[in-house]
N, C-alpha and C positions, 0 to 999 in steps of 0.2 A: 504494500500500500504506500503510494508516494506521499511524502509529507514535505512541507516547506523547509527551507534551509534554516535550521535553528542553531543557537549557541548553547552548548550543552555542558553541564557540570556532571562528569562521570565519577561517582563515589562508590567504591567497592569495599565491602566488608570482608577482609581477608580471613578473618577467623571463622567465617561462615561459608565461604565460597572457595572451591578448589582452583588453583592456578591453571589447571589443564583446560579451563574454559576461556582463558584470556584472549585468544585469537578470535573466538566467536563473539566475545563481549565487545571487542573493539570494532569488528566488522559490523555487528548489529547496530551499535551506537552511531557509527558513521552514516548509516542509512537515514538517520534523522537530521543530520547536519554536521556542524563543526564542533569537535570536542575541545572546549576551552580549558577545562580542568580535568586532570587524570589523577585522582587521589585514591590511594589504597590504605586502609586503616587496620592497625593491629599492634600487638606488643612485639616489636622487632628484636627485642633482647632474648626472645625464646627461640628454641629450635623448631617449634611448631610451624613457623612461617618460613622455614629455610627454602622451601620450594618456590615460594613467592619471591624471595630475594633474587633468585636467578632471572625473574621476568621483569624486574623493575627497570633496568637499563634498556633491555630489548624493546620494551613497549613504552618507554618514556613516561613511566609512572612516578608519581611523587608519593613516597611512603610517609605516612603520618603516624608518629609514635604515640601510643597510649599505654602508660604504665598500669600494671594490674594492682589496683589498690584494694580490691575485694576479691575473694575467692568464689569461683563458681558462676561468675557473671561475665557475659561477653562485653568487656569494658570498652571496646572500640565503638560501641553504640553511642556513648555519650559524646565523644569527640566528633564523630561523624555528624551527629545532630547539630552540635554547636557550629561546626564548619558550614553545614548546609544553610543555616540561618545567616551566617556572615556573608556567604556567597549571594544569598537572596538579596540582602540589603545593599550589596555592592552594585547591583543593577547591571552586571556584566553578562548575565545569561538570561535566557527565557525558558530554559528547559533543564530538567534534572533526570539523570538516569541512576537509579539506585540498584546496585547488584547485591542481593542478599536473599536469603530464604527465611529471614527472621521477621515475624509479625510485629515485633516491637517498633518497627519503623512505620507502621500504619498511621499513627498520629502525625508523624512528620510529613508524610505524603499529603494528608488532609490539610495541614497547615500551609504547605507550599502551594497547593491548588487554590487555597483561599486568596493567595496573592497572584492568581492568574498564571501560575507556572504550568507548563506542560510537563507531566511527570510520567515516565515509563520505567518499567522494572524488568529485571532478569533474575532468575533463581532456578532452583530445581523443582521437580514435581511435588516435593514434600512441602513447598511453600504454602502456608495457610491461606485459605480462600479470602480471608479478610484483607490481606495485603494485595493479593491479585486483583480484587475488585476495587481497591482504593486507587490504583494507578489507571492511566488511560490506555495503556498497552502493556502486555507482559509476555516475555519470551521464556520458555522453559529450556534452560541450557542443556540439561541431560538429554532431552529429546533431540535437540539440534546436534549435539555431539554424536549421539547414536546414529543419526541419519548420515552424518559425514563419514563415519567410520564403518558403516554397515558392510561395505564390500571388501574390507581388508581381511586378511587371513586371521589376524589376531581376534578381531571382533567375531568372526564366524565361529572360532573355537569357543569363545566365551558364551555365545548365544546358542550353541548346538544343543546343549542339554541343560536348560535352566531348571533349578529346583523349584517345584511347584509351590512349596511353602514360601520361598523367598518372593516369587512372583506375586503371590496373593498379598503378602505384606506390603509390597510396593504399591499395589493397586489401592489398598486401604489408605495408605499415607497420601496418595496423590490428590492434588487439588484440581486436576484436569477435569473439566466438565464432561460427563459422558456424551458421546455423539448423539444419541437419541434425544437428549435434552436440547442440544444445539439445533437439531433438525426441527423439533416441535416449535421452538422459539422462532426460527426462521419462517416457518409456515404462518405463524401468528402475525409476524411483521409484514409478510407479503399480503395477507388478508386485510390488514389494517391500512395498507398503502397502495393497493392495486387499483388499476383503472377498471372501467366497465368490462373490458375484455379479459380481465384476470392477470394481466401483466403488470409488474411493479418495477420501478426504476431500481436497478441494482445498487447504485451509489447511495440511495436513501436507506434501503434495508441493510446494506453492508455497514454503513455508519452506525445505525441503531444496534446492530448485532455486536459490533465491536465495543460499544458503550456498555451493553449488557454483559458481555463476556470478554473482558480485556485480554485474557490469556488465550483466546481462541486462535488457532492456526492449524491448517490441515496436517502439518508435520506431527502434531500431537497424536494423530490417528494413522500415521505411517505414510502419508502422502505429502511430499515436499513440493507442492504446487500452489498456485494462487487460489484464494478462496472461490473465485468465480469458476475456475476450472474444476475445482473439487466438487462443487455443487452441480455443475453441468453433467458430471459423470454419475451423480447420485440418481437413483431410480425414482425419487419422489419429485424431481424438479426438471423444468425445461428452461433453457437459456437461449437468448437471441441477441443480436446486435443490429441496430439501425442507425446509420449515420454516426458511427463510433459511440453510440449510447447503448449500454447494456441493459437488458431487462431479464427478469426471472419470473417464473410462474410455477404454481403447484400443478403437477400432472393429475388429471382426474380419470385416467384410464381410457379416455377417448381422444380421437384426433383433434388437434387444436384448430380452431377456425380463424382464418385471417393471420397475416404476418408470417414471415419466414422464421423457422427455428434455427 
């Protein structure tokens, strides 16, 4: 989905996110505009973040130190929140990208959006739905990484014989909305916005669907394609284009009257 050229503050919770996602994080953030701030937060005196240290120079990241004053709490939360507010008041950006799976940042997102900031997020499938729904767009890093590495030998070995119990646990933890729920909501949006012939402007329903489910993307369901292509191939929908304008319609089991599909 094309967006305007934004000035972005990229804030990464290193204690919560693996450095193996860094290339995906940078590539995804670049789609939204120019990254003005590249800050990664954690206690850099510990060995826990050693893998992140190797990525700092390579990806021009600025490490922000937070000493562990208390035990058992992700202390980088506090520094990241304070930094976010400082950046907000500087007036140098119009967008924030928060990379974390921690729901503690939900209130921060709400506060930033109150100041008309565009806020998008990235995290793993375990990210609580409260954080996913707070941002305007959310990308599941583990799904994106799995898609990129699917064809490698290493990935094939790992996925060849997955343990059923592990797979069930992952599904229970996941905040990814089940596809049938997405489909039902899309049908409702089409009905509420359709013309007399049953066709609805794709741009309108797509925007409403994204607002309802910020984390929605076809790759979450194994298809790394654009949403319009994804629903075009779905048995419940028909898609057409007229003068570069896309339309979508619910199939009713009969041949459509009027217009080219």
